[in-house]
C-alpha positions in Angstrom: 0.0 0.0 0.0 1.5 3.4 -1.0 2.5 5.9 1.7 2.2 9.6 1.7 5.7 11.0 1.5 6.8 14.7 1.9 10.2 15.7 0.7 11.4 19.1 2.0 14.0 20.8 -0.1 14.0 20.1 -3.9 17.4 20.9 -5.2 19.8 18.1 -6.2 19.0 15.6 -3.4 15.4 16.4 -2.8 14.2 16.5 -6.5 15.9 13.1 -7.1 14.5 11.6 -3.9 11.0 12.8 -4.6 11.1 11.3 -8.0 12.5 8.1 -6.6 9.8 7.8 -4.0 7.1 8.3 -6.7 8.8 5.6 -8.7 8.6 3.3 -5.7 4.8 3.8 -5.9 4.3 6.3 -3.1 2.3 9.5 -3.2 4.8 12.4 -3.0 4.7 16.1 -2.3 7.9 18.1 -2.6 8.2 21.4 -0.7 10.5 24.2 -1.4 10.6 28.0 -0.6 11.7 28.7 -4.1 8.5 29.3 -6.1 10.3 29.3 -9.5 11.9 25.9 -8.8 8.5 24.5 -7.6 6.9 25.8 -10.9 9.7 24.1 -12.9 9.3 20.8 -11.1 5.5 20.9 -11.5 6.0 21.1 -15.3 8.0 17.9 -15.0 11.2 19.7 -15.7 14.4 19.1 -13.8 16.2 22.2 -12.3 19.5 20.4 -12.6 21.3 18.3 -15.2 21.1 14.8 -13.9 20.8 11.7 -16.2 17.4 10.1 -16.0 15.8 12.5 -13.6 13.6 14.5 -16.0 11.8 11.4 -17.4 10.9 10.4 -13.9 9.6 13.8 -13.1 7.6 14.0 -16.3 6.0 10.6 -15.7 5.0 11.1 -12.1 3.9 14.7 -12.3 1.7 13.7 -15.3 0.2 10.8 -13.4 -0.6 12.9 -10.3 1.5 10.8 -8.0 4.1 13.6 -7.6 3.6 17.4 -7.2 5.4 20.3 -5.6 4.4 23.2 -3.4 5.7 26.1 -1.3 3.1 25.5 1.4 4.1 23.4 4.4 0.4 23.2 5.5 -0.2 20.9 2.6 2.1 18.2 4.0 2.1 18.6 7.8 -0.7 16.2 8.6 -0.9 14.6 5.2 2.5 12.8 5.2 3.3 9.6 6.9 7.0 10.4 6.6 8.7 13.9 6.1 12.1 13.7 4.5 14.5 16.6 5.2 16.6 17.1 2.1 17.7 20.7 2.5 21.3 21.8 2.1 23.9 22.0 4.8 26.6 24.1 3.2 30.0 24.8 4.6 30.1 27.8 7.0 32.8 30.4 7.2 34.4 28.4 10.0 34.4 25.2 8.0 31.6 23.6 10.0 28.2 22.7 8.5 25.7 25.5 8.3 22.5 24.0 9.7 20.3 27.1 9.2 18.2 25.4 6.5 17.6 22.4 8.7 16.6 24.7 11.6 14.3 26.6 9.3 12.5 23.4 8.4 12.1 22.6 12.1 10.7 26.0 13.0 8.3 26.0 10.1 7.1 22.4 10.1 6.9 21.4 13.8 4.2 23.9 14.8 1.9 22.4 12.1 2.2 18.7 13.3 -0.9 17.6 15.1 -0.7 13.9 14.5 2.2 11.4 15.1 4.7 11.4 12.3 8.2 10.3 11.3 10.8 12.9 10.4 13.5 11.2 8.3 16.7 13.2 7.9 18.7 12.8 4.7 20.7 16.0 4.8 24.4 15.5 5.9 24.7 16.8 9.4 27.4 16.6 12.2 27.0 13.8 14.6 24.8 14.9 17.5 22.4 16.9 15.4 19.4 14.6 15.3 18.7 14.4 19.0 18.7 18.2 19.2 16.4 18.3 16.2 13.9 15.9 17.8 13.9 17.7 21.1 13.1 21.0 19.4 10.4 19.5 17.1 8.7 17.9 20.1 8.8 21.2 22.0 7.2 23.0 19.1 4.7 20.4 17.8 1.2 20.2 19.1 1.6 16.4 18.9 4.7 16.6 21.2 6.3 13.2 21.7 4.4 11.9 18.6 7.3 13.3 16.5 10.0 10.7 15.9 13.2 11.6 14.2 15.1 8.9 12.3 18.3 9.4 10.3 18.4 8.0 6.8 21.6 9.4 5.1 21.8 9.7 1.3 24.7 8.3 -0.7 24.1 9.8 -4.1 26.8 10.4 -6.7 26.1 13.3 -9.0 25.6 12.0 -12.6 24.4 8.7 -11.1 21.8 10.0 -8.6 18.7 8.3 -10.1 20.5 5.0 -10.2 21.7 5.4 -6.7 18.2 6.2 -5.5 16.4 3.4 -7.2 19.1 0.8 -6.7 21.1 1.8 -3.6 24.2 0.0 -2.4 22.8 0.0 1.1 20.1 1.7 3.2 21.0 3.1 6.6 18.2 3.6 9.2 19.3 5.3 12.4 16.7 4.8 15.1 15.9 2.6 18.0 12.1 3.1 17.7 10.6 -0.1 16.2 7.5 1.6 14.9 9.6 4.2 13.0 11.9 1.5 11.6 8.8 -0.6 10.5 7.5 2.5 8.6 10.8 3.1 6.9 11.0 -0.5 5.8 7.6 0.1 4.0 9.1 3.2 2.4 11.9 1.2 0.9 9.9 -2.0 0.3 11.0 -2.3 -3.3 14.8 -2.1 -2.9 14.6 -4.2 0.3 12.7 -6.9 -1.7 15.7 -6.9 -4.1 18.0 -7.8 -1.2 19.5 -4.4 -0.8 21.6 -4.5 2.4 20.0 -2.5 5.3 21.9 -1.2 8.3 19.7 -0.5 11.3 21.6 1.4 14.0 21.6 4.2 16.5 21.2 7.7 15.3 24.8 8.8 16.0 26.2 5.9 13.9 23.8 6.8 11.1 24.9 10.4 11.1 28.6 9.3 11.0 28.2 6.7 8.3 27.7 9.3 5.5 30.6 11.5 6.5 32.9 8.5 7.2 32.2 7.2 3.7 33.0 10.5 2.1 36.1 11.0 4.2 37.4 7.5 3.3 36.9 8.3 -0.4 38.8 11.5 -0.1 41.7 9.7 1.7 41.9 7.3 -1.2 41.9 10.0 -3.8 44.5 12.1 -2.0 46.7 9.0 -1.5 46.9 8.3 -5.2 47.5 11.9 -5.9 50.4 11.9 -3.5 51.7 8.8 -5.3 51.4 10.7 -8.6 53.7 13.4 -7.2 56.2 10.6 -6.2 55.9 9.0 -9.6 56.6 12.4 -11.2 59.7 12.8 -9.1 60.9 9.2 -9.6 59.9 8.5 -13.2 57.1 6.1 -12.5 53.6 5.8 -13.9 50.8 6.4 -11.5 48.1 4.9 -13.8 49.9 1.6 -14.0 50.5 1.8 -10.3 46.8 2.4 -9.6 45.8 -0.5 -12.0 48.1 -2.8 -10.1 46.7 -1.7 -6.7 43.2 -2.1 -8.0 43.6 -5.8 -8.7 44.0 -6.2 -4.9 40.5 -7.1 -3.8 41.2 -5.4 -0.4 41.8 -2.1 -2.2 39.8 -2.0 -5.5 40.3 0.4 -8.5 37.6 2.9 -7.8 38.6 6.3 -6.6 42.3 5.6 -7.5 42.2 8.0 -10.5 45.0 10.5 -10.0 44.6 14.0 -11.3 43.1 17.2 -10.1 41.5 15.7 -7.0 38.0 16.0 -5.7 35.5 18.8 -5.7 31.7 19.4 -5.9 29.1 20.3 -3.3 29.6 17.3 -1.0 33.0 15.8 -0.5 34.9 19.1 0.4 32.2 20.5 2.7 31.4 17.1 4.3 35.0 16.4 5.3 35.5 20.0 6.5 32.4 19.6 8.7 33.7 16.3 10.0 37.0 17.8 10.8 35.3 20.7 12.6 33.1 18.3 14.6 36.0 16.0 15.5 38.0 19.0 16.6 35.1 20.0 18.9 35.1 16.6 20.4 38.8 16.5 20.9 39.6 13.8 18.4 42.8 15.4 17.0 44.0 12.3 15.1 40.9 12.5 12.8 41.1 16.2 12.4 44.8 16.1 11.5 44.1 13.3 8.9 41.4 15.3 7.2 43.5 18.5 7.2 46.3 16.5 5.4 43.8 15.3 2.8 42.6 18.8 2.2 46.2 20.1 1.8 47.0 17.4 -0.8 43.8 18.2 -2.7 44.5 21.9 -2.8 48.2 21.2 -3.7 47.2 19.1 -6.6 45.4 21.9 -8.2 48.4 24.2 -7.8 50.7 21.5 -9.2 48.7 21.3 -12.4 48.4 25.1 -12.7 52.2 25.4 -12.2 52.8 22.8 -15.0 51.0 25.2 -17.3 53.1 28.1 -16.1 56.2 26.1 -16.6 55.2 25.1 -20.2 54.6 28.8 -21.0 58.1 29.7 -19.9 57.3 30.9 -16.4 55.1 33.8 -17.4 51.4 33.5 -18.5 50.7 37.2 -18.7 48.6 38.0 -21.7 48.7 34.5 -23.0 45.5 32.7 -24.0 44.9 29.5 -22.0 42.2 27.0 -23.2 40.5 25.1 -20.4 38.4 22.1 -21.3 35.9 21.6 -18.5 34.1 23.6 -15.8 31.9 21.1 -14.0 33.6 19.4 -11.1 33.1 16.1 -12.8 31.5 14.8 -16.0 27.8 14.1 -16.2 26.7 17.1 -14.2 26.4 20.9 -14.6 27.6 21.5 -11.0 30.5 23.9 -10.7 30.6 24.0 -6.9 34.2 23.7 -5.7 35.2 22.7 -9.3 38.9 21.8 -9.5 38.9 22.9 -13.2 37.7 26.4 -12.3 40.1 26.6 -9.4 43.0 26.0 -11.9 41.4 28.5 -14.4 41.2 31.2 -11.7 44.8 30.5 -10.6 46.0 31.1 -14.1 43.8 34.1 -14.6 45.2 35.6 -11.4 48.6 35.2 -12.9 47.6 37.3 -15.9 46.5 34.7 -18.4 43.5 35.2 -20.7 41.5 32.1 -19.8 38.8 30.6 -22.0 36.7 27.8 -20.6 34.5 25.4 -22.5 32.1 22.8 -20.9 29.3 20.9 -22.7 26.8 21.4 -19.8 28.1 23.7 -17.1 27.6 27.5 -17.1 30.4 29.2 -15.2 29.5 31.9 -12.7 29.7 35.4 -14.0 33.3 36.4 -13.7 35.3 39.0 -15.5 38.5 37.0 -14.9 37.7 34.1 -17.2 35.4 33.8 -20.3 33.2 30.9 -21.4 33.5 29.7 -25.0 30.4 28.5 -26.8 32.3 25.7 -28.6 35.5 23.7 -28.3 36.8 25.4 -31.4 36.3 28.8 -30.0 38.0 27.8 -26.8 41.1 26.3 -28.5 41.5 29.0 -31.2 44.9 30.8 -30.8 45.5 29.3 -27.4 49.1 29.1 -26.2 48.3 26.0 -24.1 45.3 23.7 -23.5 44.3 22.1 -20.2 42.0 19.0 -20.0 40.5 19.4 -16.6 37.0 17.7 -16.7 37.0 14.3 -18.3 33.8 14.6 -20.4 33.5 12.0 -23.2 33.5 14.8 -25.7 37.1 15.6 -24.6 38.4 12.1 -24.0 37.3 11.0 -27.5 38.2 14.2 -29.3 40.2 13.5 -32.4 43.3 15.8 -32.0 43.7 15.9 -35.8 40.4 17.7 -36.0 41.6 20.6 -33.9 45.3 20.7 -34.6 45.0 23.9 -36.7 43.3 25.9 -34.1 45.8 26.6 -31.3 48.9 28.8 -31.5 50.8 26.0 -29.7 49.9 22.3 -29.7 50.6 21.7 -26.0 48.0 20.0 -23.8 48.1 19.3 -20.1 46.0 16.3 -19.3 44.9 17.1 -15.7 42.7 14.0 -15.5 45.1 11.4 -17.1 42.4 10.3 -19.4 43.7 11.2 -22.9 45.4 8.6 -25.1 48.9 10.2 -25.2 50.2 8.5 -28.4 47.1 9.5 -30.4 47.7 13.1 -29.5 51.4 12.9 -30.1 50.9 11.4 -33.5 48.8 14.5 -34.3 51.8 16.7 -33.4 50.7 17.6 -29.8 53.0 17.7 -26.8 51.1 15.9 -24.0 52.0 16.6 -20.3 50.6 14.2 -17.8 51.7 14.5 -14.2 52.8 11.2 -12.7 53.2 9.3 -15.9 56.5 8.2 -17.3 57.4 10.3 -20.3 58.5 7.3 -22.3 55.0 5.8 -22.4 
């Protein structure tokens, strides 16, 4: 039997989760304070570029199973479960900014007159959920009838629909059996397909998401540190990573050396974890994360300095072509983009930087310009940087663009280009951490 599901916050996480809940057969209302976004979603259109999302939105808004509103009163006593999917951006001090979560609490709780489950999906510091529950019970007419459970999300941008419909695991943080039973009904379809479920206390559930992201960043930064060692010693970091990946204890995923990680999740989540571990006096974890962050920032500088070196130590007035603006392929998200960080670094050194991306629109900035085509980006450039590994770039025939740049030099910041193909077309290819003889 379908449940009534409310999803509060309808940006990247919330829009995908709302569509996924409708696909599972539930009746869904998404809530957002942004009236324009609500109107877009009610037309079955996605406010973000995410593979497979718009067809789900179209199907379920057309059927009437899914709709969106700005009015909390429509969901308060209608929903069996209220999912909190609002953002928790990084604050100026590096900690998570919980103002949006608090705003949901202050708005929704006074409207709750019947028992309900509040399921948190937003990434929050450990210890947040009990405070949230206490405040909601204080404000809600139903009082102790409000039960908060934590159900963290594990979505990968560019794979968010797949991760919602076919999750690797489902984490349910609660010791209230009635709430757990209800959440098992919410996820009846993936659970029927033997998706692993972890039922645990709330603190552990809050930590699982940030621990997962932190571990991935450790893996990325480790291979990037090894890339620097390979650069110094004449080794090949790609072959090294391949060999490590055959070890079943390690695996090949997230061992791709290059510019490091970015986006709206990994950087802010590990920063918030470091801030929270510092508050709790766990210096060993704080120090580990700070080292990871330093490696990640350093990798961007290393790639930028390679460009400066190739241009004779001075980039002033020289055109630099940057292929990529999104933080990864398959998304239009430019938050904490490594590609744009390198572009801005070179612009700050005086370069004329032109950026092309097949999906992302760069924020308005006088320092760098956005090209409409690859050809426009490459034309008359003194050097080219491949910084987001879109298929359009990885499979680009270098012969087709060889007449465009002033100098046929490309820095492959993602180590994804076939070097010999580019060299045969007359290009000099620079790949940090790869033996020059290959």
